[in-house]
PADREN-606292 format. One line per field, with one value per atom (N, C-alpha, C): atom name; x, y, z. Coordinates in Angstrom, 1 decimal, decimal comma. Layout:
BEGIN
a: [CA/...]
east: [X/...]
north: [Y/...]
up: [Z/...]
//
This chain:
BEGIN
a: [N/CA/C/N/CA/C/N/CA/C/N/CA/C/N/CA/C/N/CA/C/N/CA/C/N/CA/C/N/CA/C/N/CA/C/N/CA/C/N/CA/C/N/CA/C/N/CA/C/N/CA/C/N/CA/C/N/CA/C/N/CA/C/N/CA/C/N/CA/C/N/CA/C/N/CA/C/N/CA/C/N/CA/C/N/CA/C/N/CA/C/N/CA/C/N/CA/C/N/CA/C/N/CA/C/N/CA/C/N/CA/C/N/CA/C/N/CA/C/N/CA/C/N/CA/C/N/CA/C/N/CA/C/N/CA/C/N/CA/C/N/CA/C/N/CA/C/N/CA/C/N/CA/C/N/CA/C/N/CA/C/N/CA/C/N/CA/C/N/CA/C/N/CA/C/N/CA/C/N/CA/C/N/CA/C/N/CA/C/N/CA/C/N/CA/C/N/CA/C/N/CA/C/N/CA/C/N/CA/C/N/CA/C/N/CA/C/N/CA/C/N/CA/C/N/CA/C/N/CA/C/N/CA/C/N/CA/C/N/CA/C/N/CA/C/N/CA/C/N/CA/C/N/CA/C/N/CA/C/N/CA/C/N/CA/C/N/CA/C/N/CA/C/N/CA/C/N/CA/C/N/CA/C/N/CA/C/N/CA/C/N/CA/C/N/CA/C/N/CA/C/N/CA/C/N/CA/C/N/CA/C/N/CA/C/N/CA/C/N/CA/C/N/CA/C/N/CA/C/N/CA/C/N/CA/C/N/CA/C/N/CA/C/N/CA/C/N/CA/C/N/CA/C/N/CA/C/N/CA/C/N/CA/C/N/CA/C/N/CA/C/N/CA/C/N/CA/C/N/CA/C/N/CA/C/N/CA/C/N/CA/C/N/CA/C/N/CA/C/N/CA/C/N/CA/C/N/CA/C/N/CA/C/N/CA/C/N/CA/C/N/CA/C/N/CA/C/N/CA/C/N/CA/C/N/CA/C/N/CA/C/N/CA/C/N/CA/C/N/CA/C/N/CA/C/N/CA/C/N/CA/C/N/CA/C/N/CA/C/N/CA/C/N/CA/C/N/CA/C/N/CA/C/N/CA/C/N/CA/C/N/CA/C/N/CA/C/N/CA/C/N/CA/C/N/CA/C/N/CA/C/N/CA/C/N/CA/C/N/CA/C/N/CA/C/N/CA/C/N/CA/C/N/CA/C/N/CA/C/N/CA/C/N/CA/C/N/CA/C/N/CA/C/N/CA/C/N/CA/C/N/CA/C/N/CA/C/N/CA/C/N/CA/C/N/CA/C/N/CA/C/N/CA/C/N/CA/C/N/CA/C/N/CA/C/N/CA/C/N/CA/C/N/CA/C/N/CA/C/N/CA/C/N/CA/C/N/CA/C/N/CA/C/N/CA/C/N/CA/C/N/CA/C/N/CA/C/N/CA/C/N/CA/C/N/CA/C/N/CA/C/N/CA/C/N/CA/C/N/CA/C/N/CA/C/N/CA/C/N/CA/C/N/CA/C/N/CA/C/N/CA/C/N/CA/C/N/CA/C/N/CA/C/N/CA/C/N/CA/C/N/CA/C/N/CA/C/N/CA/C/N/CA/C/N/CA/C/N/CA/C/N/CA/C/N/CA/C/N/CA/C/N/CA/C/N/CA/C/N/CA/C/N/CA/C/N/CA/C/N/CA/C/N/CA/C/N/CA/C/N/CA/C/N/CA/C/N/CA/C/N/CA/C/N/CA/C/N/CA/C/N/CA/C/N/CA/C/N/CA/C/N/CA/C/N/CA/C/N/CA/C/N/CA/C/N/CA/C/N/CA/C/N/CA/C/N/CA/C/N/CA/C/N/CA/C/N/CA/C/N/CA/C/N/CA/C/N/CA/C/N/CA/C/N/CA/C/N/CA/C/N/CA/C/N/CA/C/N/CA/C/N/CA/C/N/CA/C/N/CA/C/N/CA/C/N/CA/C/N/CA/C/N/CA/C/N/CA/C/N/CA/C/N/CA/C/N/CA/C/N/CA/C/N/CA/C/N/CA/C/N/CA/C/N/CA/C/N/CA/C/N/CA/C/N/CA/C/N/CA/C/N/CA/C]
east: [136,8/137,2/136,9/136,1/135,8/136,8/136,5/137,4/137,7/136,6/136,8/137,5/137,7/138,6/137,9/136,6/135,9/135,3/135,2/134,6/133,1/132,4/130,9/130,4/129,6/129,1/128,0/127,3/126,2/126,0/125,8/125,7/124,5/124,7/123,7/123,0/123,8/123,2/122,3/122,5/121,6/120,8/119,5/118,7/117,7/117,5/116,6/117,3/116,5/117,0/117,2/118,3/118,7/119,0/118,8/119,1/120,3/121,2/122,3/122,2/121,8/121,8/123,1/123,7/125,1/126,1/125,8/126,5/127,9/128,0/129,3/130,2/131,4/132,3/133,2/133,5/134,5/134,0/133,1/132,6/131,4/130,7/129,5/129,8/130,8/131,1/131,4/132,0/132,3/131,0/130,0/128,7/128,0/128,1/127,5/128,1/129,4/130,1/129,8/129,8/129,5/128,2/127,2/125,8/125,8/126,4/126,4/127,2/128,3/129,1/128,5/127,5/126,8/125,4/125,1/123,9/122,8/123,0/121,9/122,1/121,1/121,2/121,0/121,6/121,6/121,2/120,4/120,2/121,0/122,0/123,0/122,6/122,3/121,8/122,8/123,2/124,1/124,2/125,0/125,1/125,7/126,8/127,5/127,7/126,7/126,8/127,1/126,5/126,7/128,2/128,9/130,3/131,3/130,9/131,8/132,5/133,9/134,6/134,6/134,5/134,4/133,1/132,0/130,7/130,7/131,3/131,4/132,2/133,2/134,0/133,1/132,3/131,5/130,4/129,8/128,8/129,3/130,6/131,2/131,5/131,9/132,2/131,0/129,9/128,6/127,5/127,5/126,4/125,0/124,2/122,8/122,5/123,6/123,4/123,4/123,7/123,8/123,2/122,2/121,6/122,0/122,4/122,9/121,9/121,6/120,8/121,5/121,5/122,0/120,9/121,2/120,2/120,8/120,3/120,9/120,0/120,4/119,6/119,3/120,1/119,9/118,8/118,6/117,7/116,6/116,6/115,6/114,7/113,4/112,5/112,6/112,4/112,5/111,4/110,4/109,3/109,9/111,0/111,6/112,1/112,2/112,7/111,5/110,3/109,1/109,1/109,5/109,5/110,6/111,6/112,8/112,8/112,2/112,1/110,8/110,7/109,4/109,3/110,3/110,3/110,1/109,9/109,9/111,3/111,9/113,3/113,5/114,5/114,8/115,6/116,2/117,0/117,4/117,8/118,3/119,5/120,6/121,7/121,7/121,6/121,5/122,9/123,6/125,0/125,3/124,3/124,5/125,0/126,1/126,7/127,8/128,0/129,0/129,8/131,1/132,0/133,0/133,7/134,8/136,1/136,8/138,2/139,2/140,2/141,2/141,8/141,9/142,5/141,6/140,3/139,3/138,3/138,4/137,5/137,9/137,8/138,2/139,2/139,7/140,6/140,0/138,7/138,0/136,5/136,0/134,6/133,6/133,7/132,7/132,6/133,6/133,6/132,6/132,2/131,3/129,9/129,3/128,0/126,8/125,7/124,5/124,6/125,3/125,4/126,0/127,1/127,8/126,9/126,3/125,4/124,2/123,6/122,4/122,7/123,8/124,2/124,5/125,2/125,5/124,3/123,4/122,2/121,2/121,2/120,4/120,6/121,9/122,2/122,2/123,0/123,3/122,1/121,2/120,0/118,8/118,4/117,1/117,1/118,2/118,2/117,9/118,7/118,5/117,1/116,7/115,4/114,2/114,3/113,3/113,2/114,4/114,4/113,8/114,1/113,5/112,0/111,6/110,1/109,4/110,0/109,5/109,3/110,3/110,2/109,1/109,0/108,0/106,6/106,4/105,1/104,6/105,5/105,1/105,3/105,4/105,5/106,6/107,8/108,9/109,7/109,5/110,3/109,4/109,8/109,0/109,9/109,7/110,5/112,0/112,2/113,5/114,4/115,7/116,7/117,2/117,1/117,5/118,8/119,8/121,1/121,5/121,6/122,2/123,7/124,5/125,9/126,2/126,8/127,1/128,6/129,1/130,5/130,8/132,0/132,3/132,2/132,2/132,1/130,7/129,8/128,4/128,5/129,7/129,9/131,0/132,0/133,2/133,5/134,3/134,7/136,0/136,1/137,3/138,5/139,6/140,8/141,5/141,7/142,3/143,7/144,5/145,9/146,0/144,9/144,9/145,0/144,5/144,4/145,3/146,1/146,9/148,0/148,4/149,5/149,1/147,8/147,3/147,3/148,1/148,2/148,7/149,5/150,0/148,9/147,9/146,8/145,7/145,9/144,9/143,8/142,6/141,4/141,3/142,0/142,1/141,0/140,2/139,1/137,9/137,5/136,4/135,1/134,2/132,9/132,2/131,8/131,1/129,7/129,2/127,9/127,9/129,1/129,2/128,9/129,6/129,4/128,0/127,5/126,1/125,1/125,4/124,4/124,4/125,5/125,6/124,9/125,1/124,4/122,9/122,5/121,0/120,5/121,2/120,8/120,8/121,7/121,7/120,5/120,0/118,8/117,6/117,5/116,4/116,4/117,5/117,6/116,9/117,0/116,4/114,9/114,4/112,9/112,3/113,0/112,5/112,6/113,7/113,8/112,7/112,3/111,3/109,9/109,7/108,4/108,1/109,2/109,1/109,2/109,7/109,9/108,6/107,5/106,2/105,8/106,4/106,1/107,1/108,0/109,0/110,2/110,4/111,5/112,5/113,8/114,8/115,6/115,9/116,6/117,8/119,0/120,2/121,2/122,3/123,3/124,7/125,5/126,9/127,8/128,6/129,4/130,9/131,5/132,9/133,8/135,0/136,1/136,9/138,2/139,2/139,4/139,0/139,1/140,3/141,1/142,3/142,0/142,5/142,2/143,4/143,2/144,4/144,8/144,7/145,2/146,7/147,1/148,6/149,2/150,5/151,2/151,2/151,3/151,3/150,0/148,9/147,6/147,5/147,9/147,8/148,7/149,8/150,8/150,1/149,5/148,9/147,7/146,9/145,7/146,0/147,0/147,3/148,0/148,6/149,2/148,1/146,9/145,8/144,9/145,0/144,2/144,7/143,8/144,3/144,9/144,4/144,9/146,2/146,5/147,7/147,5/146,3/146,0/144,7/144,5/143,2/142,4/141,2/140,3/140,4/140,5/140,5/139,1/138,9/137,6/136,8/137,6/136,9/136,2/136,7/136,1/134,7/134,6/133,3/132,3/132,7/131,7/131,2/132,0/131,5/130,4/130,6/129,6/128,3/128,4/127,2/126,4/127,0/126,3/125,6/126,3/125,7/124,5/124,5/123,3/122,2/122,5/121,5/120,8/121,6/121,1/120,3/119,8/119,0/119,9/121,3/122,2/122,0/121,5/121,4/119,9/119,1/117,6/117,3/118,1/117,7/118,2/118,9/119,4/118,4/117,9/116,9/117,3/117,5/117,8/119,2/120,1/121,5/122,4/123,5/124,5/125,8/126,1/127,3/128,5/129,4/130,6/131,8/132,3/133,4/134,6/135,4/136,5/137,8/137,9/139,1/139,3/138,3/138,4/138,8/138,9/139,4/138,6/137,3/136,4/136,2/136,9/136,8/137,8/138,9/139,9/139,3]
north: [159,5/158,6/157,2/156,4/155,1/154,1/152,8/151,8/151,7/152,0/151,9/153,1/154,2/155,3/156,5/156,6/157,8/158,7/159,9/160,8/160,7/160,5/160,4/161,8/162,1/163,4/163,8/162,8/163,1/161,9/162,2/161,1/160,2/158,9/158,0/158,4/158,5/158,9/157,9/156,6/155,5/155,1/155,1/154,7/153,6/152,7/151,6/150,3/149,4/148,0/147,9/147,2/147,0/145,5/145,1/143,8/143,8/142,9/142,7/141,3/141,2/139,8/139,6/138,4/138,2/138,8/138,6/139,2/138,6/137,3/136,7/136,9/136,3/136,3/137,5/138,1/139,1/140,5/141,1/142,4/142,5/141,4/141,4/142,0/141,5/142,0/143,5/144,0/145,4/146,2/145,8/146,5/146,4/145,3/145,1/146,1/146,1/147,0/148,5/148,8/150,2/150,7/149,8/150,2/150,3/149,3/149,3/150,5/150,8/151,8/153,2/153,3/154,5/154,5/153,7/153,8/152,8/151,9/150,9/149,6/148,7/147,3/146,5/145,3/144,5/143,1/142,6/141,2/140,8/140,0/139,5/138,2/138,1/136,8/136,3/135,1/134,5/133,0/132,5/131,0/130,4/131,1/130,6/131,8/132,6/133,7/133,3/132,3/131,9/131,4/131,1/130,6/131,6/132,7/133,7/134,4/134,3/134,8/136,4/137,0/138,5/138,9/138,2/138,6/138,3/137,2/136,9/138,0/138,5/139,6/140,8/141,1/142,3/142,1/140,9/140,6/140,8/140,4/140,5/141,9/142,7/144,1/145,0/144,6/145,4/144,4/144,1/143,1/143,7/142,8/143,1/143,9/144,2/145,0/144,1/142,8/142,0/140,6/140,3/138,9/138,3/137,0/136,4/135,2/135,0/133,9/133,2/131,9/131,1/130,9/131,1/131,1/130,8/129,8/129,4/129,9/130,9/131,5/130,5/129,5/128,6/127,6/127,3/126,2/126,5/127,7/128,1/129,2/129,2/130,3/131,4/132,6/133,7/133,5/132,8/132,6/131,8/131,1/130,4/131,3/132,6/133,6/134,3/133,9/134,6/134,8/133,7/133,8/134,5/134,8/135,5/137,0/137,4/138,8/139,4/139,9/140,3/141,8/142,5/144,0/144,7/146,0/146,9/147,5/147,3/147,7/149,0/149,7/151,0/151,0/149,8/149,7/148,2/147,9/146,6/146,7/145,9/145,9/144,5/144,5/143,2/142,9/142,1/141,9/140,4/139,6/138,2/138,1/137,3/137,2/136,2/135,6/134,7/135,1/134,8/135,1/134,0/134,0/133,0/133,6/132,8/133,2/133,1/133,9/133,8/132,4/131,9/130,5/129,4/129,7/128,6/128,6/129,5/129,6/128,8/129,4/128,8/129,7/129,2/129,9/130,7/130,4/131,1/131,3/132,4/132,8/131,7/131,1/130,2/128,9/128,7/127,5/127,7/128,9/129,2/128,8/127,8/127,3/127,7/127,0/127,3/127,2/126,2/125,9/127,1/127,6/128,7/130,0/130,2/131,4/131,3/130,1/130,0/130,1/129,5/129,5/130,9/131,7/133,1/133,9/133,8/134,6/134,2/132,9/132,4/133,1/133,4/134,1/135,6/136,1/137,5/138,3/137,7/138,4/137,9/136,7/136,1/136,1/135,7/135,6/136,9/138,0/139,3/139,9/139,7/140,3/139,6/138,2/137,5/137,9/138,1/138,5/139,9/140,8/142,2/142,1/141,3/141,2/140,6/139,7/139,1/140,2/141,1/142,1/143,1/143,4/144,4/143,8/142,5/141,9/141,8/141,6/141,5/142,7/143,9/145,2/145,2/144,7/144,7/146,0/146,8/148,0/149,2/150,2/151,5/152,7/153,5/154,6/154,2/153,0/152,4/152,8/152,7/152,9/151,5/151,1/149,8/150,0/149,2/149,3/148,0/147,8/146,7/146,9/145,8/145,9/145,4/146,2/145,9/145,7/146,2/146,1/147,1/147,6/148,4/147,6/146,3/145,5/145,5/146,2/146,4/147,4/148,1/149,2/148,9/148,1/147,8/146,3/145,9/144,5/144,3/143,1/142,8/142,7/143,3/143,3/141,9/141,2/139,9/139,9/140,9/140,9/141,0/141,5/141,5/140,1/139,1/137,8/136,8/137,3/136,4/135,6/136,1/135,4/134,2/134,1/133,0/131,7/130,7/129,4/129,6/130,5/130,7/131,1/131,7/132,2/131,1/129,9/128,9/129,1/129,2/129,4/130,8/131,8/133,1/134,0/133,6/134,5/134,5/135,7/135,8/135,4/134,8/134,3/135,5/135,6/136,7/136,9/135,9/136,0/136,9/137,1/138,0/139,4/139,9/141,2/141,4/140,5/140,6/140,6/139,8/139,8/141,2/141,8/143,1/144,2/144,1/145,0/144,8/143,6/143,3/144,0/143,9/144,5/146,0/146,6/148,1/148,5/147,7/148,0/147,9/146,8/146,6/147,8/148,2/149,3/150,6/150,9/152,0/151,9/150,7/150,5/150,4/149,7/149,6/151,0/151,7/153,0/154,0/154,0/154,9/154,5/153,2/152,7/152,9/152,7/152,7/154,1/155,1/156,4/157,0/156,8/157,4/156,8/155,6/155,0/155,4/156,4/156,9/156,0/155,1/154,2/154,6/154,4/154,8/153,5/153,3/152,1/152,6/152,2/152,6/151,4/151,6/150,6/151,1/150,4/150,8/149,8/150,3/149,4/149,7/148,8/148,9/148,6/149,2/148,7/147,7/147,8/146,8/147,2/146,3/146,5/145,8/146,5/145,9/144,8/143,6/142,5/141,7/140,4/139,5/139,0/139,9/139,5/139,3/138,5/138,3/139,6/139,7/141,0/141,4/140,4/140,7/141,3/140,8/141,3/142,8/143,0/144,4/145,3/144,9/145,7/146,0/145,1/145,3/146,2/146,0/146,8/148,3/148,5/149,8/150,6/149,8/150,5/151,0/150,4/150,8/151,8/152,0/152,9/154,4/155,4/156,8/157,2/156,7/157,1/156,3/155,2/154,4/153,5/153,2/152,4/151,6/150,6/150,0/150,7/150,4/151,0/150,4/151,3/150,8/150,4/149,2/148,8/149,8/150,6/151,6/152,7/153,0/154,0/153,5/152,2/151,7/151,9/151,7/151,9/153,3/154,3/155,6/155,8/155,2/155,3/154,6/153,4/152,7/153,5/154,0/154,8/156,0/156,6/157,8/157,3/156,2/155,8/155,3/154,8/154,3/155,5/156,6/157,7/158,7/159,7/160,8/161,7/161,6/162,5/162,3/161,2/160,9/160,9/161,7/161,6/161,9/162,6/162,9/161,9/160,8/159,8/158,7/158,5/157,4/156,7/155,4/154,6/154,7/155,2/155,5/154,4/154,3/153,3/154,1/154,1/154,9/154,0/154,4/153,6/154,2/153,4/153,8/153,0/153,5/152,7/153,6/154,7/155,6/156,0/156,0/156,5/155,4/154,1/153,1/153,0/153,1/152,9/154,1/155,2/156,5/156,7/155,9/156,0/156,0]
up: [112,8/111,7/112,1/111,4/111,8/111,2/111,4/111,0/109,5/108,7/107,3/106,7/107,5/107,1/106,5/106,7/106,1/107,3/107,0/108,0/107,8/108,9/108,9/108,7/107,7/107,4/108,4/108,9/109,8/110,7/112,0/112,9/112,5/112,5/112,2/110,8/109,8/108,5/108,0/108,4/108,0/109,3/109,2/110,3/109,9/110,8/110,5/110,2/109,6/109,3/107,8/107,5/106,1/105,8/104,5/104,1/103,2/103,3/102,4/101,8/100,6/99,9/99,3/99,6/99,2/100,2/101,5/102,6/102,9/102,4/102,7/101,5/101,5/100,4/100,4/99,2/99,0/99,5/98,8/99,2/100,1/100,3/101,2/102,6/103,3/104,6/104,6/103,5/103,4/103,4/102,7/102,6/104,0/104,7/106,0/107,0/107,0/107,9/107,7/106,4/106,1/106,6/106,5/107,0/108,5/109,2/110,6/111,2/110,6/111,2/110,9/110,1/109,8/110,4/111,4/112,1/111,9/110,8/110,5/111,2/111,1/111,5/110,3/110,2/109,0/109,2/108,2/108,1/106,9/107,2/106,1/105,6/104,3/103,8/102,7/102,8/101,8/101,9/101,0/100,9/102,1/102,7/103,8/104,9/105,0/105,9/107,4/107,9/109,3/109,5/108,5/108,6/108,2/107,7/107,2/108,4/108,4/109,5/109,6/108,5/108,5/109,1/108,8/109,4/110,9/111,3/112,7/113,5/112,9/113,5/113,7/112,6/112,7/113,8/113,8/114,8/116,2/116,5/117,8/118,1/117,1/117,3/117,6/116,9/117,1/117,5/118,8/119,2/119,0/118,4/118,2/116,9/116,1/114,9/113,6/113,8/112,6/112,8/112,0/112,0/110,6/110,7/109,5/109,2/107,9/107,4/106,2/106,3/105,1/104,1/102,8/101,8/100,5/99,7/98,4/97,3/96,6/95,5/94,4/94,2/93,1/93,4/94,7/95,0/95,9/96,6/97,5/96,9/97,2/96,9/98,0/97,6/98,5/99,6/99,3/100,4/101,6/101,4/102,5/103,6/103,3/104,2/104,9/104,6/105,1/106,6/107,4/108,8/109,4/108,6/109,1/108,8/107,8/107,4/107,8/109,1/109,6/109,8/109,4/109,6/108,3/108,4/107,2/107,1/106,0/105,8/105,1/105,6/105,0/103,7/103,5/102,3/102,1/100,8/100,5/99,6/99,8/98,9/98,3/96,9/96,2/95,6/96,3/96,0/95,6/95,5/95,1/93,7/93,6/92,2/92,2/91,0/90,8/89,5/89,5/88,4/88,3/87,2/87,0/87,4/88,2/88,6/87,5/87,4/86,4/86,4/85,2/85,1/85,2/85,5/85,7/84,5/83,6/82,5/81,3/80,1/78,8/78,1/77,0/76,2/75,0/74,8/73,7/74,2/73,7/74,1/73,7/72,6/72,1/73,0/73,8/74,7/75,9/76,1/77,2/76,7/77,2/76,7/77,5/77,2/77,9/79,4/79,9/81,3/82,0/81,5/82,1/82,1/81,0/80,9/81,8/81,8/82,6/84,1/84,5/85,9/86,4/85,6/85,9/86,0/85,0/85,1/86,2/86,5/87,6/88,9/89,2/90,4/90,2/89,3/89,1/88,7/87,9/87,5/88,1/87,9/88,3/89,9/90,5/92,0/92,6/92,2/92,8/92,5/91,3/90,9/91,6/91,7/92,4/93,8/94,5/95,9/96,0/95,2/95,2/95,0/94,0/93,8/95,0/95,7/96,9/98,0/98,2/99,2/98,8/97,5/97,0/97,2/96,8/96,9/98,3/99,2/100,6/101,5/100,8/101,4/102,5/102,2/103,2/103,1/102,1/101,9/101,9/102,7/102,8/102,7/101,6/101,3/101,3/100,7/100,8/99,7/99,9/98,9/98,5/97,3/96,8/95,9/96,3/95,6/95,1/93,7/93,1/93,0/93,3/93,1/91,7/90,8/89,5/89,3/88,2/87,8/86,7/86,6/85,5/84,2/84,3/83,1/82,6/83,2/82,6/81,5/81,4/80,4/79,4/79,9/79,0/79,0/78,1/78,0/78,9/79,5/80,2/79,2/79,7/78,8/79,0/77,9/77,9/78,5/78,3/78,7/80,3/80,9/82,4/83,0/82,3/82,8/82,0/81,1/80,2/80,9/82,0/82,7/83,6/83,8/84,6/83,8/84,3/83,6/82,2/81,9/80,6/79,6/80,1/79,2/79,1/79,5/79,4/80,4/79,9/80,8/81,4/80,8/81,4/80,9/79,9/79,5/80,4/80,8/81,8/81,1/81,9/81,4/80,9/79,6/79,0/79,6/80,3/80,9/82,1/82,7/83,9/83,5/82,4/82,0/81,5/80,8/80,2/81,4/82,4/83,5/84,2/84,4/85,0/84,1/82,8/81,9/82,0/82,1/82,3/83,5/84,6/85,8/85,7/85,0/84,8/84,1/83,1/82,4/83,4/84,2/85,1/86,1/86,5/87,5/87,0/85,7/85,1/85,2/84,8/84,8/86,2/87,1/88,5/89,1/88,8/89,4/89,0/87,7/87,3/87,8/87,9/88,3/89,8/90,6/92,1/92,7/91,9/92,4/93,0/92,4/92,8/94,2/94,5/95,8/96,9/96,6/97,5/97,6/96,7/96,7/95,6/95,9/94,9/94,6/93,3/92,8/92,1/92,5/91,8/91,8/91,1/91,0/91,3/92,1/92,4/91,7/90,7/89,9/90,2/91,0/91,3/90,1/90,1/89,2/89,9/89,6/90,3/91,7/92,6/94,1/94,6/95,3/95,8/96,9/96,7/97,6/97,8/97,4/97,5/96,2/95,2/93,8/93,8/92,8/92,7/92,2/92,4/92,1/90,6/89,8/88,3/87,9/88,4/88,0/88,5/89,8/90,3/89,5/89,1/88,3/87,0/86,3/85,0/85,2/86,2/86,3/86,6/87,5/87,9/86,7/85,8/84,6/83,7/83,7/82,9/83,6/84,9/85,6/85,5/85,2/85,2/86,5/87,6/88,9/89,3/88,5/88,8/90,0/90,3/91,5/91,4/92,2/92,3/93,4/93,5/94,4/95,8/96,8/98,2/98,6/99,3/99,7/100,5/101,3/102,1/101,3/100,1/99,3/98,8/98,5/98,1/99,2/100,5/101,6/101,6/101,3/101,2/100,2/99,0/98,0/98,2/98,9/99,2/100,2/101,3/102,3/101,6/100,7/99,9/99,2/98,5/97,7/98,6/99,8/100,7/101,5/101,6/102,5/101,7/102,5/101,9/101,1/101,3/100,5/99,0/98,6/97,2/96,7/97,4/97,1/95,6/94,9/93,5/92,5/93,0/92,1/91,9/90,7/90,4/89,2/89,3/88,1/87,6/88,4/87,9/88,2/87,4/87,6/87,9/89,2/89,7/89,6/88,6/88,3/89,1/90,0/90,9/90,5/89,6/89,0/88,9/89,5/89,4/87,9/87,2/85,8/84,8/85,2/84,4/83,1/83,2/82,0/81,2/81,5/80,8/79,7/79,8/78,8/77,4]
//
């Protein structure tokens, strides 16, 4: 049993070098750790990857298994990484994304204008796709498994009452561009998946539901009341599913959106 709490089905189920785009922040270090603990090495790329304390801890725990690169999807071209990405990679996790925090948005949907939509799509869609296109154009992926990180909101609408207690409901509506951007990626996954399958590559999407973190107690209480399982998802569980999608255990999955939400979106 490793630190994340799952039984390894096969020794070194992941072999070779992997890229995690969006390696810093909330879930990025989780993806990095899952890959390393199951046999892979990682290049972690993100806006502040070199300063991320979780990534620093992983690097100390697994010397030589993690290289971090700082990279701004909004202002830098993927070609700026040309001298850093010199290997052929076994897989890539496309996790770069931005979202609006509860209480920082608006009180009505129509207040979200072009700027909010453009900024969200610039990172969540264009940034991830441009990076993948760069890897493909430069033959950086061979027989690789490509996993986009989505969201259950690619399938369902955010429930307003989950966020209504933040600032008395002021600014509690989630940016609609977030859900739309994840739905756009789900569509792209289907096309990239079918087109790249003949080259021995697999493209899929992992869409988490509510992941237990540092949310306030009221939010957790509301979310768990809506979940069929009565709980939020443990971060460790997500690591299981990422390893599955990256490994040969999921060889028959092509262009799929694997929704891991404890049944929340099935109601």
